[in-house]
Backbone as a ProteinNet text record, in pm:
[ID]
protein_1_A
[PRIMARY]
MRTVLVVAAHPDDEILGVGGTVARHAAQQDAVYALILGEGQTSRGTRREDTGREVVEALHRNTLESARAVGYRDVFFADFPDNRFDGVDLLDIVKTVERKVRDLQPQIIYTHYSGDLNVDHQCTARAVLTATRPMADCGVEAVYAFETLSSSEWNFDYSAQPAFCPNVFVDIAAYYGQKEQAMNCYVSELCAFPHPRSLEGMDVLSRTRGMAAGMRRAEAFMLIREVRR
[TERTIARY]
-1835.2	-1672.7	-1647.6	-1496.3	-1423	-1298.3	-1214.5	-1053.9	-958.9	-865.1	-800.7	-685.8	-562.9	-506.2	-347	-266.9	-186	-24.3	-8.3	157.9	233.4	323.6	444.6	560.1	682.7	776.4	880	905.2	970.4	888.9	935.9	910.1	917.9	834.9	758.9	693.6	632.1	601.1	481.5	420.4	313.1	233.6	338.9	309.5	282.3	396.6	408.7	352.5	257.7	209.3	65.9	-8.5	-99	-173.9	-59.9	-99.7	-268.6	-251.6	-376.2	-518.3	-478.1	-611	-626.1	-510.3	-525	-542.3	-568.8	-647.1	-761.3	-792.4	-938.3	-1012.4	-903.3	-1025.8	-1017	-953.4	-956.1	-1057.9	-1059.3	-1182.8	-1315.8	-1357	-1465.3	-1482.4	-1377.3	-1371	-1368.8	-1260.6	-1239.5	-1144.6	-1103.9	-959.6	-896.9	-766.1	-618.4	-509.1	-463.2	-307.7	-206.9	-72.7	-16.6	122	136	205.1	330.8	500.1	583.6	672.3	674.2	756.7	944.7	971	1139.8	1159	1333.2	1355.9	1418.1	1418.4	1467.7	1615.8	1674.2	1831.5	1956.6	1907.3	2014	2090	2013.1	2079.6	2221	2227	2299.5	2437.9	2476.1	2565.5	2672.5	2757.5	2799.4	2741.7	2733.1	2661.2	2560.5	2452.9	2335.4	2425.5	2501.3	2541	2628.7	2627	2715.6	2619.8	2492	2409.7	2329.4	2376.9	2352.1	2237.7	2177.3	2021	1960.6	2057.7	1976.2	1944.4	1988.9	1917.2	1813.7	1781.8	1671.4	1574.9	1586.6	1509.9	1451.6	1525.6	1527.1	1411.8	1427.9	1342.7	1226.5	1213.2	1057.1	1028	1116.8	1013	949	1033	966.2	840.5	845.2	760.3	602.1	636.4	539.3	485.8	559.4	533.9	471.3	501.2	445.2	300.3	291.2	140.1	29.2	67.2	29.5	-67.9	13.8	-10.4	-131.6	-146.3	-215.9	-359.7	-332.8	-492.8	-438.2	-288.2	-338.8	-325.7	-410.2	-443.1	-336.4	-254.2	-113.6	-33.4	64.9	187.4	271.8	286	301.4	486.6	586.7	695.2	735.9	801.2	833.3	1005.9	1049.1	1177.6	1280.9	1179.5	1311.6	1410.6	1507.2	1636	1619.5	1656.7	1642.1	1635	1606.5	1624.5	1700	1638.3	1727.1	1597.1	1486.9	1361.2	1392.6	1432	1466.2	1535.4	1654.8	1702.7	1628.6	1492.3	1426	1311.6	1295.1	1195.3	1051	991.1	866.6	770.4	772.5	676.6	697.3	826.7	799	731.8	738.5	665.3	520.6	503.9	385.1	240.2	344.3	313.4	292.9	380.6	380.4	244.6	222.4	136.7	-16.6	-23.2	-113.7	-161.7	-54.8	-109.6	-159.9	-115.4	-176.4	-309.5	-329.4	-492.7	-594.3	-530.1	-592.1	-647.5	-543.1	-589.2	-658.6	-656.3	-742.9	-831.1	-888.4	-1009.4	-1042.7	-872.8	-936.5	-1029.6	-1085.2	-1149.6	-1146.7	-1005.9	-895.3	-792.4	-743.2	-562	-531.9	-407.6	-373.9	-177.7	-148.2	36.3	84.3	180.3	283.9	262.1	291.1	227.9	386.6	321.3	439.7	519.1	496.8	600.9	725.7	684.2	815.8	930.2	1017.8	1165.1	1259.3	1165.1	1274	1174.7	1312.6	1276.7	1156.5	1226.1	1118.8	947.2	946.7	802.2	760.6	832.3	776.8	705.2	847	827	671.2	687.8	549.9	442.8	434.6	312.1	266.4	359.7	330.4	267.1	360.8	321.5	177.8	135.8	-11.1	-130.6	-82.7	-174	-196.4	-97.7	-68.3	-129.1	-128.2	-211.9	-349.3	-387.5	-554.3	-594.5	-530.1	-595.5	-771.4	-863.3	-1010.4	-1070.5	-1066.5	-1103.9	-1245.7	-1331.4	-1410.8	-1437.8	-1328.9	-1297.3	-1202	-1216.7	-1095.3	-1230.9	-1193.3	-1296.8	-1209.7	-1128.1	-1071.2	-1162	-1221.7	-1314.9	-1251.6	-1150	-1040.6	-903.2	-795.3	-697.6	-649.9	-578.1	-508.3	-328.6	-330.7	-163.6	-139.6	-75.3	-42.2	101.7	126.8	260.7	368.4	486.2	561	680.3	669.7	798.3	891.8	1033.6	1143.6	1170.6	1042.8	1015.4	935.9	795.3	711.2	735.3	812.4	843.1	1028	1069.5	1222.5	1185.3	1100.9	1093.7	1060.7	1216.6	1154.9	1145.6	1174.7	1150.6	1047.7	918.1	819.5	837.5	925.2	906.5	838.9	814.2	774.9	659.8	638.3	514.6	499.9	386.7	382.5	381.5	382.4	426.8	306.5	317.8	176.4	76	-34.4	-149.3	-291.6	-263	-357.6	-542	-606	-734.7	-861.6	-816.5	-880.1	-800.9	-894.6	-812.7	-913.7	-823.9	-932	-887.5	-939.7	-991	-888.6	-738.6	-724.3	-686.8	-748.3	-691.9	-711	-823.3	-889.8	-782.5	-681	-599.7	-467.9	-419	-301.5	-207.5	-261.8	-140.1	-84.6	-218.8	-172.7	-51	-72.6	43.6	136.6	173.4	314.8	336.6	304.1	310.3	391.8	329.7	382.2	497.4	533.5	657.3	724.6	706.1	802.9	897.6	787.3	866.9	940.5	946.9	1074.9	1234	1277.4	1425.7	1516.8	1549.5	1657.5	1624.2	1480.3	1447.6	1384	1360.8	1365.4	1458.1	1458.4	1564.3	1525.3	1632.9	1606.7	1569.4	1445.8	1405.2	1546.5	1550	1457.7	1397.4	1482.8	1460.4	1323.6	1242.9	1078	1067.6	1166.7	1110.8	1162.2	1066.2	1082.4	949.5	966.4	823.7	777.9	826.3	812.5	789	832.9	815	645.1	648.4	509.9	396.4	439.6	313.2	292.5	399	362.3	260	317.7	237.7	102.2	82	-88.8	-124.2	-105.4	-121.8	-175.7	-79.4	-93.5	-187.9	-221.3	-287.5	-417.4	-418.1	-546.8	-611	-561	-560.4	-605.3	-576.6	-610.4	-737	-819.9	-930.3	-1038	-992.5	-1070.3	-1061.6	-976.3	-966.2	-832.8	-820.5	-703.4	-556.2	-616.6	-514.1	-582.6	-491.4	-524.8	-449.5	-463.5	-368.7	-459.3	-351.5	-379.8	-344	-429.7	-401.8	-484.4	-435	-413	-544.7	-695.7	-733.8	-714.2	-635.4	-567	-667.2	-749.9	-864.9	-982.2	-1140.6	-1246.4	-1323.3	-1342.3	-1458.3	-1573.5	-1710.5	-1868	-1908	-1927	-2031	-2183.9
-1086.5	-1136.4	-1238.3	-1209.9	-1231	-1299.7	-1381.6	-1443.5	-1394.3	-1322.5	-1283.1	-1301.4	-1368.8	-1417.1	-1347.6	-1293.1	-1248.9	-1328.1	-1369.6	-1436.1	-1394.3	-1337.2	-1254.1	-1334.2	-1290.6	-1335.1	-1300.7	-1193.5	-1113.6	-1026.4	-1026.7	-898.7	-760.5	-670.4	-574.8	-589.2	-689	-675.1	-685.8	-735.8	-768.2	-620	-508	-351.7	-312.2	-328.3	-240.4	-270.4	-406.1	-409.8	-447.8	-464.6	-448.2	-341.6	-306.9	-260.1	-159	-63.2	-4.3	-41.6	-163.2	-272.6	-351.1	-363	-481.5	-389.7	-309.6	-149.8	-160.3	-192.9	-136.5	-245.2	-352.4	-476.2	-481.3	-464.2	-465.3	-364.5	-240	-174.4	-219.8	-280.9	-386	-505.1	-535.2	-602.8	-776	-730.1	-876.5	-928.5	-1062.4	-1155	-1125.7	-1032.6	-1079.4	-1112.8	-1208.4	-1248.2	-1286.1	-1268.4	-1249.3	-1392.7	-1463.9	-1560.9	-1509.9	-1492.2	-1438.8	-1567.1	-1560.7	-1732.6	-1715.7	-1617.4	-1584.9	-1527	-1554.3	-1519.2	-1330	-1309.7	-1188.2	-1117.8	-1029.4	-1013.7	-1084.8	-1208.3	-1325.8	-1332.5	-1272.3	-1243.6	-1163.4	-1077.3	-925.1	-935.1	-1040.6	-1105.3	-1214.5	-1228.6	-1350.3	-1482.6	-1518.2	-1616.3	-1592.2	-1725.4	-1677.4	-1676.8	-1758.2	-1794.3	-1608.7	-1533.6	-1416.1	-1314.5	-1374	-1290.4	-1342.2	-1245.4	-1325.1	-1351	-1454.5	-1428.7	-1355.5	-1272.2	-1132.5	-1046.1	-1031.9	-958.4	-976.9	-1129.7	-1145.2	-1114.8	-1176.5	-1115	-1014.1	-918.2	-803.9	-705.4	-785	-766.1	-797.7	-935.2	-996.1	-887.9	-839.2	-709.1	-631	-589.7	-462.4	-524.2	-664.2	-678.6	-704.9	-738.9	-759.5	-608.2	-491.6	-351	-351.1	-346.6	-303.6	-366.5	-476.6	-572.1	-500.5	-454.9	-389.3	-251.1	-156.4	-37.8	-64.7	-177.9	-197.7	-293.9	-342.2	-442	-612.8	-634	-790.1	-878.1	-968.1	-1037.2	-1081.8	-1179.6	-1253.5	-1249	-1290.5	-1283.7	-1434.4	-1505.5	-1635.1	-1622.2	-1667.1	-1689.4	-1829.5	-1847	-1930.5	-1997.9	-1875.9	-1883.1	-1940.7	-1991	-2022	-1924.3	-1942.5	-1837.3	-1704.5	-1671.5	-1510.4	-1528	-1489	-1463.8	-1594.8	-1691.9	-1840.7	-1944	-1912.7	-1987.1	-2105.8	-2033.9	-2190.7	-2235.4	-2260	-2352	-2458.6	-2410.7	-2500.9	-2557.4	-2675.3	-2763.9	-2704.9	-2670.2	-2637.8	-2704.4	-2776.1	-2876.2	-2839.9	-2824.3	-2770	-2654.8	-2521.8	-2405.5	-2449.6	-2502.8	-2554.8	-2590	-2713.3	-2715.4	-2651.4	-2525.8	-2433.3	-2396.3	-2333.5	-2231.5	-2376.1	-2451	-2533.9	-2538.5	-2591.7	-2588.9	-2408.2	-2352.4	-2230.6	-2190.5	-2243.1	-2232	-2312.1	-2454.4	-2550.8	-2497.3	-2445.3	-2345.8	-2251.7	-2176.1	-2041.6	-2030.1	-2150.8	-2161.7	-1967.3	-1941	-1823.5	-1767.4	-1685.9	-1658.5	-1595.7	-1470.1	-1430.8	-1441.8	-1420.9	-1422	-1357.9	-1302.8	-1187.1	-1216.2	-1244.9	-1243.8	-1166.9	-1228.3	-1166.7	-1179.7	-1100.8	-1133.2	-1229.2	-1298.7	-1428.9	-1348.9	-1288.7	-1202.6	-1092.3	-1074.2	-988.1	-1025.8	-963.3	-1000.7	-1076.4	-1060.6	-1119.1	-1277.2	-1362.6	-1501.3	-1532.4	-1523.5	-1540.9	-1548.9	-1380.9	-1365.8	-1476.3	-1467.2	-1541.6	-1731.5	-1787.1	-1930.4	-1894.2	-1811.8	-1770.9	-1759.4	-1655.2	-1643.3	-1840.5	-1933.1	-2051.6	-2130.6	-2144.1	-2212	-2162.6	-2011.9	-1988	-2058.9	-2049.2	-2109.8	-2280	-2323.6	-2453.6	-2505.6	-2421.4	-2451.5	-2418.2	-2313.2	-2319	-2389.1	-2482.3	-2564.4	-2549.1	-2516.3	-2505.1	-2632.2	-2688.6	-2835.3	-2810.5	-2858.6	-2859.8	-2866.6	-2931.3	-2838.7	-2702.7	-2642.4	-2517.8	-2427.7	-2370.5	-2242.9	-2083.4	-2096.5	-2007.5	-1911.2	-1830.1	-1730.3	-1700.4	-1623.4	-1497.9	-1472.2	-1508.2	-1480.9	-1347	-1276.1	-1135.9	-1134.8	-1068.4	-1025.1	-918	-877.7	-735.5	-662.8	-557.9	-488.2	-469.3	-495.9	-504.7	-423.6	-264.3	-159.1	-239.8	-183.5	-238.2	-440.5	-411.1	-530.7	-603.5	-542.8	-549	-454.1	-361.1	-253.8	-269.4	-342.1	-363.6	-465	-563.7	-653.9	-645.9	-590	-540.9	-678.5	-775.1	-904.6	-953.3	-915.5	-925.1	-1086.7	-1157.5	-1255.3	-1375.6	-1383.9	-1535	-1459	-1294.3	-1288.7	-1105.5	-1080.2	-938.1	-880.4	-747.3	-658.8	-617	-618.6	-595.8	-498.6	-567.1	-498.8	-530.6	-420.9	-390.1	-435.5	-461.6	-480.2	-495.3	-432.3	-441.3	-278.9	-192.8	-117.5	-89.5	-65.6	-70	81.3	126	283.8	300.5	333.5	308.3	454	555.7	716.4	679.3	657.9	692.2	589.1	519.2	420.7	435.6	541.8	580.8	573.8	634.3	700.9	569.5	478.7	346.4	277.6	273.1	210.6	261.1	406	504.5	463.1	459.2	449.7	291.3	186.4	20.2	61.8	71.5	110.9	141.3	268.4	347.7	223.4	113.9	58.3	-19	-54.8	-127.4	-48.4	-30.2	69.3	10.1	-95.6	-170.7	-157	-143.2	-205.9	-64.3	38.7	174.4	258	288.5	336.8	489.3	551.6	763.7	706.6	805.3	840.4	881.3	868.6	801.1	649.9	555.4	426.4	402.1	334.4	260.3	266.5	161.4	139.9	199.7	342.5	470.5	490.7	606.1	657	715.9	793.8	888.2	820.7	709.3	622.4	524.9	507.7	471.6	517.3	660.5	779.9	826.9	806.8	827.4	705.3	585.6	472.1	474.4	542.8	536.4	638.7	755.1	810.8	814.9	737.2	703	584.2	534.8	423.4	462.6	571	609.1	702	779.7	842.1	747.2	617.8	528.9	497	560.3	448.5	591.4	711.7	825.4	829.1	826.8	789.1	906.4	935.6	1024	956.9	792.1	698.5	589.6	470.8	334.8	245.4	107.5	-53	-101.9	-130.1	-192.6	-313.6	-436.7	-576.7	-645.6	-751	-835.4	-972.3	-947.9	-1076.2	-1221.2	-1304.7	-1414.9	-1523.8	-1565.9	-1599.5	-1625.4	-1635.5	-1607.1	-1696.5	-1741.9	-1856	-1831	-1829.9	-1784.5	-1966.8	-2007	-2103.7	-2057.9
1732.5	1727.1	1635.4	1569.4	1438	1521.3	1451.3	1518.6	1426	1446.1	1327.7	1380	1263	1261	1178.6	1203.9	1154.3	1140	1032.8	959.8	924.8	1017.9	946.7	947.5	860	890.7	1043.2	1012.9	1120.8	1214.4	1309.8	1402	1298.4	1323.9	1287.4	1140.9	1081.6	968.2	1029.2	1135.4	1191.8	1209.4	1210.2	1213.3	1077.2	1024.6	919.2	811.8	807.6	675.4	715	840.5	883.9	1044.9	1094.7	1230.6	1248.1	1129.2	1129.3	1127.4	1046.7	1013.2	1121.1	1250.1	1373.2	1463.8	1472.3	1543.2	1535	1411.4	1354.6	1387.1	1361.3	1435.3	1552.9	1651.4	1782.5	1889.1	1790.2	1801.9	1796.5	1719.2	1706.7	1784	1848.6	1939.7	1905.1	1786.1	1707.2	1778.4	1841.9	1845.3	1766.5	1782.2	1711.5	1763.2	1660	1735.9	1632	1637.9	1539.2	1590.2	1465.9	1475.9	1416.5	1456.3	1389.6	1361.5	1266.4	1187.9	1214.3	1219.7	1181.9	1339.9	1399.3	1520.7	1486.2	1369	1354.2	1374	1334.8	1371.1	1295.4	1322.2	1316.9	1188.5	1099	938.7	953.6	1024.8	1006.2	1052.3	1061.1	1096.7	973.2	982.9	903.1	951.1	1058.4	1042.5	1164.6	1166.7	1268.6	1408	1432.6	1570.7	1626.3	1498.6	1577.3	1678.8	1635	1712.5	1860	1912.8	2099.7	2143.9	2200.7	2218.6	2296	2410.9	2433.1	2322.2	2191.6	2118.7	2046.3	2038.3	1998.5	2092.9	2199.2	2306.4	2355.1	2342.6	2301.1	2205.5	2135.6	2004.4	1975.8	2092.9	2109.1	2222.3	2303.5	2426.1	2345.4	2259.1	2196.6	2061.6	2019.3	1962.9	2043.9	2155.5	2296.2	2300.8	2370	2365.3	2251.2	2126	2018	1990.6	2045.5	2019.9	2093.1	2234.8	2325.3	2219.2	2130.3	2103.7	2009.8	1902.7	1857.4	1908.9	2011.7	2008.4	2000.3	1969.1	1971.8	2097.1	2088.5	2225.8	2278	2186.7	2187.4	2048.6	2085.1	1969.3	2007.6	1958.6	1932.4	1833.3	1871.4	1809.8	1750.2	1661.1	1602.3	1578.5	1576.8	1587.8	1469.8	1352.8	1264	1193.9	1159.5	1133.1	1036.3	1081	1007.9	825.9	760.8	650.8	555.3	631.4	577.2	554.5	587.2	567.1	438.6	328.3	220.8	205.1	334.3	445.1	490.7	539.3	611.3	572.1	563.9	530	502.9	464.1	396	431.5	492.4	550.2	687.2	771.2	909.2	917.5	828.5	855.3	838.7	735.1	716.1	840.3	913.4	1067.2	1140.1	1160.9	1285.3	1256.4	1073.1	1092.2	1108.6	1043.3	1070.6	1201.7	1269.3	1473.2	1518	1480.2	1524.3	1447.6	1338.7	1295.7	1342	1320.6	1451	1595.4	1677.8	1805.3	1817.6	1693.3	1719.9	1634	1506.1	1465.9	1376.5	1326.5	1274.4	1138.5	1179.7	989.1	920.3	964.6	827.9	903.5	786.2	813.8	722.7	784.9	686	674.5	565	573.8	467.8	443.8	324.5	170.2	79	-56.9	-93.4	-157.7	-215.7	-348.2	-384.7	-468.4	-430.6	-283.7	-221.5	-281.3	-252.3	-243.5	-156.8	-45.2	78	128.7	68	34.6	193.7	309.9	405	402.7	315.8	294.1	206.1	89	-9.5	42.8	112.6	197.4	323.5	408.3	428.4	409.7	289.3	223.5	149	99.8	32.7	178.5	271.5	414	437.6	412.7	469.6	371.3	265.2	179.4	183.7	200.7	236.9	321.3	432.8	581.8	579.6	483.7	490.3	394.7	318.8	209.3	248.2	125	144.6	203.2	252.9	309.4	392.7	448	485.2	640.9	664.5	835.3	840.6	758.3	761.5	778.9	843.6	884.8	833.4	755.3	753.1	629.8	632.9	503.4	410.1	471.2	390.2	405.4	317.1	308.9	215.1	311	274.8	271.3	109.2	161.8	176.3	269.9	297.2	255.1	214.5	119.3	262.4	276	361.6	305	355	333.3	285.8	221	212.2	182.7	104.6	37.9	-87	-43.2	-197.7	-253	-235.8	-352.1	-395.1	-323.5	-417.4	-495	-528.4	-589.1	-765.5	-845.3	-924.3	-1067.6	-1047.2	-1100.7	-1130.6	-1207.2	-1203.5	-1356.5	-1361.1	-1453.6	-1362	-1248.9	-1196.3	-1095.7	-1071.5	-1001.4	-1016.7	-1044.8	-1072.4	-928.7	-976.6	-852.8	-754.8	-655	-572.9	-588.3	-658.4	-689.3	-610.4	-553.6	-392.2	-481.9	-448.7	-453.8	-355.5	-186.5	-75	1	17.4	94.8	265.6	327.7	487.9	519.4	540.1	626.1	781.3	736.1	889.6	964.9	884.7	937.6	1101.9	1138.6	1289.8	1356.4	1311.7	1409.5	1370	1281.9	1213.1	1342.2	1405	1528.8	1629	1663.8	1705.7	1648.7	1513.6	1417.1	1414.9	1413.4	1477.9	1623.3	1711.1	1804.5	1815.8	1770.6	1803.9	1693.9	1599.2	1506.7	1564.5	1657.4	1722.1	1873	1855.2	1952.9	1916.4	1792	1750.3	1706.7	1792.2	1787.1	1734.8	1650.6	1620.3	1468.9	1481.1	1276.3	1246.2	1300.1	1218.6	1154.7	1031.7	985	961	888.6	845.7	697.6	715.5	538.1	466.4	331	294.4	245.1	345.9	413.2	418.2	268.6	312	443.1	542.2	637.4	775.5	744	827.7	902.1	968.1	1033.1	871.4	787.8	734.3	596.7	562.4	473.5	524.9	619.7	640.1	657.1	666.4	661.2	511.3	436.4	273.6	211.2	246.9	217.7	237.1	372.6	423.6	327.3	345.2	235.1	66.3	38	-97.2	-146.6	-43.1	-50.8	-5.5	66.6	75.8	-33.3	-64.4	-214.6	-300.5	-318.2	-406.2	-399	-279.1	-221.6	-174.9	-193.1	-191.5	-22.9	68.9	218.7	250.3	391.1	419.5	466.9	493.4	516.2	498.6	431.1	385.4	433.2	480.5	442.9	349.3	236.6	87.8	109.3	65.5	69.7	-65.2	-124.8	-194.9	-145	-201.5	-147.3	-198.7	-162.4	-201.4	-242.1	-133.4	-140.6	-35.1	-73.5	-6.8	-13.3	136.3	132.4	125.2	50	151.8	166.9	266.9	330.5	336.7
[MASK]
+++++++++++++++++++++++++++++++++++++++++++++++++++++++++++++++++++++++++++++++++++++++++++++++++++++++++++++++++++++++++++++++++++++++++++++++++++++++++++++++++++++++++++++++++++++++++++++++++++++++++++++++++++++++++++++++++++++

């Protein structure tokens, strides 16, 4: 049994990017956990305070319901301000990730791609790389970046980072139903097609990534770092 940690910026990223793979890990008796760094929702008003705490709490209830659908053992919330991670000291985010890595001792970590359009995704990716520096006392063997619909594919400025270009494909054909069920729990996050963050968009992406690797459906990742001891 392996321990797997998904570090996501917002509620629903842990399903959009890696939900099928999580269900597969869970079916293989791996222990899978999620650390969600941002509170979600509070960027939708003019000010953070415009969104009541009850809205965030409802979203987090959706997250826990969604987690059960794919087999997360537990979900941890850090409540950093939504879409405002660039206004937080990066060290604070790094320390939050470090604590969870120290507590759970995961062998595998999935997180955002650093070239995503969303600033919270960028900060999350950087914090994970910092928190999992390959020192002798770090047991993390592999770090993978996942793609997030409505962020990874919307970054057209490749001057600093290239487009998401996967080199790892995971067959999720047997687990896609669980991913779809989980995403359906996010009543406030789902959009209507052709918005990419829709059930139809998720369906198209899973088939597209599957075709790239000779599978019916797949989730695609970039291997960021692998350490073989």
